[in-house]
Each structure stands twice: as structure tokens, then as C-alpha cells.
C-alpha positions in Angstrom: -94.5 -117.7 -72.8 -94.9 -113.7 -73.1 -93.7 -113.0 -77.0 -92.2 -109.8 -75.8 -90.0 -111.4 -73.0 -89.1 -114.3 -75.4 -87.9 -111.6 -78.0 -86.1 -109.2 -75.2 -84.1 -112.7 -73.8 -83.4 -113.8 -77.3 -81.7 -110.6 -78.4 -79.8 -110.7 -75.4 -78.6 -114.4 -75.9 -77.7 -113.2 -79.3 -75.8 -110.5 -78.0 -74.0 -112.6 -75.7 -73.0 -114.9 -78.3 -71.4 -112.3 -80.1 -69.2 -111.4 -77.3 -68.0 -114.7 -76.6 -67.2 -115.0 -80.2 -65.4 -111.9 -80.4 -63.5 -113.0 -77.6 -62.5 -116.2 -79.3 -61.7 -114.0 -82.5 -59.1 -111.8 -80.2 -57.5 -114.7 -78.5 -57.0 -116.4 -82.2 -55.6 -113.3 -83.9 -53.7 -112.6 -81.1 -52.5 -109.1 -82.4 -53.5 -106.2 -80.0 -54.5 -104.0 -83.3 -56.7 -106.3 -84.7 -58.3 -107.1 -81.2 -58.9 -103.5 -80.8 -60.7 -103.8 -84.3 -63.1 -106.4 -83.1 -63.8 -104.8 -79.9 -64.5 -101.6 -81.8 -67.4 -103.5 -83.9 -68.6 -104.7 -80.4 -68.7 -101.0 -79.1 -71.2 -100.5 -81.8 -73.4 -103.5 -81.4 -74.1 -102.8 -77.5 -76.2 -99.6 -77.7 -78.1 -101.1 -80.8 -78.8 -104.1 -78.7 -79.8 -101.8 -75.7 -82.1 -99.8 -78.0 -83.7 -102.5 -79.3 -84.4 -104.5 -76.1 -85.7 -101.5 -74.3 -88.0 -100.7 -77.7 -89.4 -104.5 -77.3 -90.1 -104.0 -73.7 -91.9 -100.7 -73.9 -94.1 -101.9 -76.8 -95.0 -105.0 -74.7 -96.0 -102.3 -71.8 -97.4 -99.3 -73.8 -100.8 -100.3 -72.7 -99.9 -99.9 -68.9 -97.5 -97.1 -68.9 -98.8 -93.2 -69.1 -97.3 -91.0 -72.0 -95.5 -89.2 -69.2 -93.6 -92.5 -68.1 -92.5 -93.2 -71.4 -91.3 -90.1 -72.1 -89.0 -90.0 -68.5 -88.0 -93.9 -69.9 -87.1 -92.3 -73.0 -85.0 -89.4 -71.3 -83.1 -91.9 -69.3 -82.2 -93.7 -72.4 -81.1 -91.0 -73.9 -78.6 -89.7 -71.2 -77.3 -93.6 -71.1 -76.5 -93.4 -74.8 -75.2 -89.9 -74.4 -73.0 -90.9 -71.4 -71.8 -93.9 -73.2 -71.1 -92.8 -76.8 -70.2 -89.2 -76.0 -66.1 -89.0 -76.3 
């Protein structure tokens, strides 16, 4: 198996596990304010996982992509993060 693919998939499994654990914690707390705090913590981890996974994928493909294409990909990621994080 490709080590880059395994790394990317592992990060996504980790991220999904965090989501499930957070949902269980929210249900056990059974209070809106505490559930909102848990949800806020997840809002921080989502973009970090996106950046890490994309970075690993780009490093794995770096020899196959031109600098121009890598630049366009980075512009797209920047637009995504701006749209997600801008209030």
C-alpha cells in the first residue's frame, strides 16, 4: 500500500473517530451549552485535518505536478478555509 494513502486514510479515520466520540460526549452531557463547547472544539479540528490530509496528498504527488498546478490547488484550499472560517 502507498504510505501517503495510508497516512491520509488514517487521518480521516482519526477525524471520524473524534466526531463519534464528540457526539457520544454531547449525548452524555445532555446540556446545550456543554454540547456547544464540544462542537466548537470540533470546528477547530476539521480544518486542521483538511490541511494535513491535503498536504500529505500534495507531497505524495509533488513529483507529478507542476508548480503552477500546486499553486492553483493552494489557492483553492485557501478559498475553502476562508469560506469556512470567516465569520
